[in-house]
N, C-alpha and C positions, 0 to 999 in steps of 0.2 A: 803932777801925774807922772809916774814912772813910765819908762819906755815899754815895759811889759804890759802895764795897764792900758797904755795907748793902743798897743797891738791887739789886746783882748777886746777892748771897746770897739775898735775898728772892724774886727772880725765879726762881732755881733751885729754891728750896723750893716756890714756887707751882706750877712745872711738875711737880715730883716728886709732889706730893700730888694734882695733877690726874690724873696717870698712875695713881696708886694708886687713886683714886676710879673711874677707868675700868676698871681690872682687877677691882675689887670689884663694880662694876655688871655686868660680864660674868659673874662667878661667880654672882651672883644671878639673872641671866637664864637660866642653865643649871642651875638647882637641880634640875630634873626630868629632866635629860639623862643617862642612864646611861653614855654614851660620853665624857662630858666629864671632864677631869682638872682639878681645882682649881688656880688660879694664886695666887701670893702675891707682892706687890710687895716688892722689896728696896729699901726707902726709903733705906737707908744708901748704897747705890751710886748712887741717883738724885740725892742731894743732895751727893755728894762734889765737891770742887773740880774734879776732872778730868772730871766727867760733862758739864759745860756744860749745854746745854738739849737735848742729843740723847737720844732714847729708843730703847733696843734691847730688844725683848721677851725674847730669850734671854739677854741680859746683865743686865737689870734686873728680870726677873720669874722666879720659880722655878715650875717645874711639879712639883707635889707628887705623887709616885708612888713605889711600891716595885717595882722590877724583879723582885725575888724572888717577891713575892706574885702579880704579874701572870703570871710564867712558870708558877707553880704552878696558877693558874687555867686557863691554856691546857692544861696537862698533864692536869688532872682533867676538863676539859670533854670530852675524847675518850672517857672512860669513861661519862660521862652520855649522850653521843650514842650510844655503842655499846649500852649496856644499855637505853636508852629504845627504840631500834629493835628490839633483840632481843625485848623484851617485846611490842611491837606485832606482830612477825612471828609469834611463837609463839602469841599470842592468836588471830591469824587462823587459824593451823593448827588450833588447838583448836576453833575455831568450825566449821571445815570437817568435822571428824570428828563433830560434832553428838552428842556423848556427855555424859551418859547420857540419851537420849531414845528414844522408840519408833521414830524414823526413823534411828537410828544403826546402824552395821554390827553392833555387838554384838547388838542386838535382832533384826536380820535373820538373823544366824547361828543364834540360839536358835530362832527361828520355823522356820527351815529344818530343823534337826535334829529339832525336835518334830513337824514334819509327817511325817517318816519314821517316827517312833515311832508316830504315829497310824495310819499305813499298815500298820505291822507288826502292829498289833492288829486290823486289818480288811483283810487283803491282797487281798480280792476286790472291794473298794469302788472303783468308778470315780470317785466324788466325792473319796475320799482321794487318788487318783492325781492328779486335777486340782489339788488343793490343793498337793501336792508340787511339781507343775510351776509353779504360781503363786508359791510361796515361792522356788523356784529362780530364777524370773525376777526377783523382788524382790531376791534376794541379788546376782545378777549386775548388775542395774541400780545397786545401791548401790555395788558395786565400781567399775563404770564411772564413776559420778558422782564418787566420791572421786578416781579417777585424773584425771578431767577437771578437777576443782576444783584439785587440787594442781598439775597441769600449767599451768593458767591462772595460778595464783599465782606459779609460777616465771617465767612470762612477764612478769607485772606487776612482779615484783621486778627483773627484768632492765631493764625500762623505768625503774624507780626508780633503778637504778644509773646509767643513762645521764643521767637528770635531775640526780642528785646530782653526777655528774662535771662537768656543765655549770656547776652552781653553784660547785663548787670552782674551776674554771677562771676563772670570772668574778671570783672573789675574788682569785685569784693575779694576774690581769691588773690589778686595781685596786691591789693592793699593789705590783706592779712599777711602775705609773705613779707612785704616790706616792714610791717609792724614787728614781725619776729626778728628780722635782721637788725632793725634799728634799736630794738630792745637791748641787743648785745653790742652793737657798734653803730652809733649815730653819725651819719655823714650828710652834707648838704645836697649831694647828688641824689641820695635816696629820698630826702625831703622833697626835692623838686619832682622826682618821679611819682611820689605818693600824691602830691598836690595835683599833678596832671591827671592822675587816675580819678581822684575825687571830683575834679572839675568835669570830666566826662560823665561820671556817675550822676552828678547833680542835675544834668540835663535829661537823664533817663528816668529818675525817680526822686521824689521829695526826700531830702535827708537833713539831718542835723549832725554836726561834727564837733567833737570835743577832743582835746589833747591833754594828756596828763604830764606830770613832771619828768617822766622817763621818755617823753617824745612818742608815746604810743597813742594812736587815735582810736576813738570809739565813734561809731556811726549808727544812727537810728533812723527809722522812718515813721511817719504817722503824725498825728496832731495831739489830741488829748491823751490818747493811748499810744505809747511808743512801742515799736517793735525793733529790737536790736538786730543790726545787720553784721557789724564787725565790732569786736571788742578784744583787743590784743590778738590772741591766736584763735579766738572764737569767730565762727562764721555762720550766718543764717541765710541759706540760699533760697531763692524763689523757685518753686516747683509748679510747672504748668502742665495740666492734663487737658487734652482736647478729646472729648467723648466722640466716638465714631457711631454712625448709624442712629443718630438722634436728630429730631426735627429742629430744635433751636440751636444746636451746635455751640452752646455757651461754654466758654472755657472755665476750668476749675483751677484756682490759684491758691496755693498754700506756701507756707514757709517750712523748711526742713527741720527747724528747731522750734516751731510754734509761732503763732501770731496770726492776726486776721488780715486778709487781703484788702479789707476796707481802709487800712492804713495807707495804701498806695493811692494818692490823689493827685500827685504832681508829676511833671516830666512827661516824656513820651509814653512811659508805661501807664501812667494815670489816664492819659487821653485815650490810649488804645483800649484799655479796660472799659472806660465809660462808653466808648463807641460800640464795642463788641457786645456789652451787656445791656446797654440802655438805648442809646441813640438809634442805631440801625434797627434793633427789634421794634422800637416804637414806630419807625417809618413803615416797616413791614406790616405791623398791626393796623396802621391807618389805611394803607393800600388795601389790605384784606377787608377792612370794614367798608370801604368804598365799593369794592367789587361785589361783596355780598349784598349791600344795600341796593345797588343798581339791578342786580340779578333778581332779587326778591320783588322789588317794586315793579319792574317790567313784567315779570311773570304773573304777578297779581292781576295786573290790568289785562295782559294777553290771555290769561285763562278765561276771563269773562267775555271774550270776543269770539266772533265767528269768522271763519275764512270763506273762500268762494264755494267750498263744498259744504258749508253750514256746520262744519265740525267745530267744536268748542272744547274748553278745558285743557288746551294744549299749552305747555310751557315753551317760552321762547329760548330761555337759557336752561342749561341743565339744572334740575331742581336740587342737586346735591352740591352746589357751589358753597364752599366753606372758607376758601381763601382766594387770593388773587392768582395763586399758582394753579389752582384747578378750575378756574373759571372757563367755561366753554358753552357753546350753543347746544341746545337740545339736539341730539343726533338725528332725530326725525326731521326737524326743521333744516338742519344742515344738509341733509340728503334731498329734501323736497321743500324749497322755499314757498310752494303753493299752500303749505300748511299755515303760513303766517296769517294771523287774524287781523282784520281791519274794521269790521262792522260790529256795532253793539247789539245787533239783532239779526235773526236768521232771514235768509232770502232777501238780503239788502246789499247786493253786489256793489252798488255805488256809494254805500255808507262808509265813510272813513273816520268815524268818531273814535274808534279804539286806537287807530294809528295816530290820530291827533292827540288823544289823551296821553299816549306813551311819549309823543314828542314834547308835550307840555310838562312831563315829569321833571325836565331839566330846570323848570322854574318853581317847582314845589320845594318846600322845606322838609326834606325827608330823611336827612342824616344829621343827627345831633342838633336838630332844629334849624338847619341851614340848607342851602342848595348844594347839589352835588359839586358844581363848579366852584362855589365859594369854599367848600370844604377842601377840595384839592388845591385851589389857589392859596388858601391859608397855609397849607403844608409846604408848598413851594416857596412862599414868602418867608416862612420860618427858616427853611434851609438857606435861602439867600441871606437872610439876616445873620444867621450863624456864621456864614462865610465872612461877611463883612466885620462882624463883631470879633471873631477870632483873629482876623487879619489886623484889625486895629489894636487889639490887645497884644498881639505878637510884636507889632511895630513899636508900641509904647514901651514894652518890656525890653526890647532890644536896645532902645535908646538909653534906658536906665542901666543896662548891663554895659553898654558902650561907655557911658560916663564913669561907671565904677572901674572899668578896665583902664580908662585913661588915668584915673587916680592911682590905680595899682602900678601902672607903667611908670608914672612919675616917681614912684618909690622903688619899685623892683625892677623896672626895665633898664636896659643898658643904653646909655647915651654914648655914642661913639666919640663925640667931641670931648666929653668929660673924661672918658677913659684914655684918650690920646694925651690929654693934658696931664693926667696922673702918671701916665707912662713916661712922659718926658721928665716930670718931677722926680720920679723914682729912679730913673736912669742917671740923672744928674747926681742924686744923693748916693747912688751906688758907685758912681765914678769918684765922688768925693771920698767915700769910705775906702775905695781902692787906693786913692792917692795917699790917704792917711797911713795905710798899711805900708805903702812904698816908702813914705817918709820915716816911719818907725823902723823899717828894715835898714834904711840908709844910716839912721842914727846908731843902730846896733852894729852895723858893719864898721862905722867910724870908731865906735868904742872898742871893738875887737882889734882894730888896726893899731890902737894905741897900746895894747897889751904886749 
């Protein structure tokens, strides 16, 4: 090998190992960055005779990742986001019912029925009548508060849907912008940024991701019927409308470029939509049905009874109760508890049969073929089961994601020990290349001195 060839080869090696040291230093600098994918210098390509002194990141450095594991992570993230939000929503519903406490609806119903039993034992007591009225007021207030709380929660979840949609749209816009940039100039830093955005997106909404040969990704949502979200510079944003001054307050979700909102089933967005449109309204409907049934059954018996003034045909609850929100006592009874009926016949002041019959309503199968208490307890049990189920599913999916993340980190994560070992190796090779240049220079100087 000629001296000039030795000098040229040494210069290429020097440049190659300098680039390798730079790549290793970048890895070390990002050791705590979860969005960073480890790089590895392809020293062989850097010191090949055809490489010259030009350095190309995508040609001379490998980005160490597993596309399969990354796609699995995105797929599983949607379930973590869905069950995590489910658990939060059902826990809040459970808190609203306030069971089992003395302030819960179950306790209020028991106290209401018991007050009628006490009145049946002393039907001429004005005090017992006042207590029945007070327990009735407490019962209606509890129904009213439950209806208000569930309605407010439905409103708040609607706002959460809107906020989550904005977050999804921001991420879609970020991915679209990176797509446009990478179509013209692909870099590993941009690839890292796009994967980080897609990872955040995958927890908010169910997605499928594909990447073409030009490194441009396409993202869709849905199952059998797919709705495109991003494709190159195309973007299909989520539009959320919250109707004002309507009773059910149900959000309207559309896509700016077409597509059905039924495609959104996973992630935080899928959970919030299901809660806002299905779960919470179903609990409101069940509470309404219970309030109406109690009002109608109590009124039916109470109308047939006689009070101490021999008046009959009086409703105990307002006859226009249609929901838990508008459940209330008959204004006449509220103002004058002496109107409360106890007897099943006139001129029988000591007769407490009507009061006893109303008390016994709690043991009759009057709502969907079951007792009032069983109907309510079944609903509470369902909410509790949903909390436990969503918590279990969240925990199990988090374990799956954690396992996948460990696999990803074993490939893409930065190991400080490994990078330090590489750094020492590259530095020694760099020093060797420097020494070869020095030797070649000495040889040239020696030859020149002989001329």
